[in-house]
N, C-alpha and C positions, 0 to 999 in steps of 0.2 A: 789554304787555311790550316792553321796549326791544330794538331790533335789535342783534344781536351782530356784532362785527367778524369778518371771515373771515381765516384765516391767510394770510400772504404769504410767498413765498420768493424768494430771490435767491442770488447767489454773490459771493464776494469779488472774483472777476475782474470781474463786472458792476459792483460798487460802485466799483472802481478804474479802470473803463474811461475815465471822463471826470471824475476828481476835480479839485476846485479845487486850484490850485498856489500855494503860498506860498514864493517863492524856491526852487522845486524840490521842496518837500515836498508829497506827495499826501495829501489828507485826504478821506475819505468818511464821512458821518454818517447814522444812522437814529435817529429818536426813537421810543420806545415808552412812552407815558404819561410818567411823570417820569424814566424811565431813558433812556439813550442808548447806542448802539453806534457806535464810531468805529474805522475802519480807517485806519492811517497807513502811508504808504510813504516811507521815507527813501532818498535816493540814497546812493551810496558816500561815505564820509568827510564826512558831514553833521553839523554841530554845532548843538545846541539848548541854550540857557542853563538854569541851575537854575530850578526852578519848583515849584509845588504846585497843588492843586485843592481846592475847598471841598466835595467829595463823595468818598465811598469809591469805589474802582474796582478792577477786576481787569484785568490786561493779559496777553494771551497772545501769545507770540512765534511768528510763523508762518514767517518766512524770514529768512535772513541772521543778522547779529550786531549787537548794540547794547550799548555800554558806558554804564552809568548810574552816575555817581560812579566808584567803583573796581571795580565788579562788571561782568562781561561776561554777557550773556544771549544765548541762541541758540534756534533753532526748537525748540518743545516746552516751553520754560520758561514759567512762570507767575509773575507778581508780584501780590500782594494789597496794595493801598495804602490806608491809612486817610486820611480827609479831613484836610487841614491838613499832611500830610507834605511836607516840602521835599526834593527830590531833584535830582540832576544835578551837573554838566552831562551831557548825552547826546551820544554820538558813535557814528555808525554805522560798521560795519566796511567792509572793502574791496569787499564785494558789496552794500552797503546793508542795509536791514532793513525788514520788514513786521510790524506788530503789530495786534492787535485789542484794543480796550479796551471794557469794559462799565461804564458809570457808573451808580451807584445812584439818583442824583437830583441836583438842584441844577444848577450850571453846569459844562459840560465845559471852559469857557475856562480856560486856565492863569492862575495868579496869581503875581506875582513874589515871591521869597523875603523881600524887604524893601520897605518903602514907597518907598525911593529907588532901587530897582533897576528896570532895564528888561529886558523879555524880548527875546531875539535868537535868530535861527536863520539858517542858511545854510551854504554850503560851508566846510569847515575851512580856516583859513589854511594856505597851502602846498599846497592840494588843488585848485588851479584857481580860486580866488576868495577873497573875504574874507567874514567873518561879516556877514550883512545881515539885512534884514527886521525891524529893531527895532520893537517895539510899545510 
C-alpha cells in the first residue's frame, strides 16, 4: 500500500511573507498535483497588460479593488475564467488588491492575447513610475 500524503496548512499571510517580487507585484504559489493555488498582491495603481491562461481558473478577491477591463472587483467577489479567455488590462485601486487564484491544471503562466503582443506589468503611468517588467 502506497504511503498517503498528510494534509498541510498555512495562511495567506505566511504565503505572502516573502513572495517573489516582479516590479512590485507579490506572487506566492502552491502546487497540488496538476492544480495550483496562486496568491497575488498588487500595490496601489498597478497595471498589468491584457492576457489569458491555457487552463480554467477561479479567482477570489481578498482585499482592495481591481479593475479588469471595464469591470471593478472588490473583496468577496469571485471570477470563474475558462481556459483561453483573454482579459484585461488589469489596474489595482488606490489601496492595491490581493487575490487568490486556483488553476485546474496546465500552466499558470500568462499568455499574451496575440502572438505579437508582449506582457507588461508595473506602476501605472503617472503613479510614481512607468509600466515595466515586459516579458
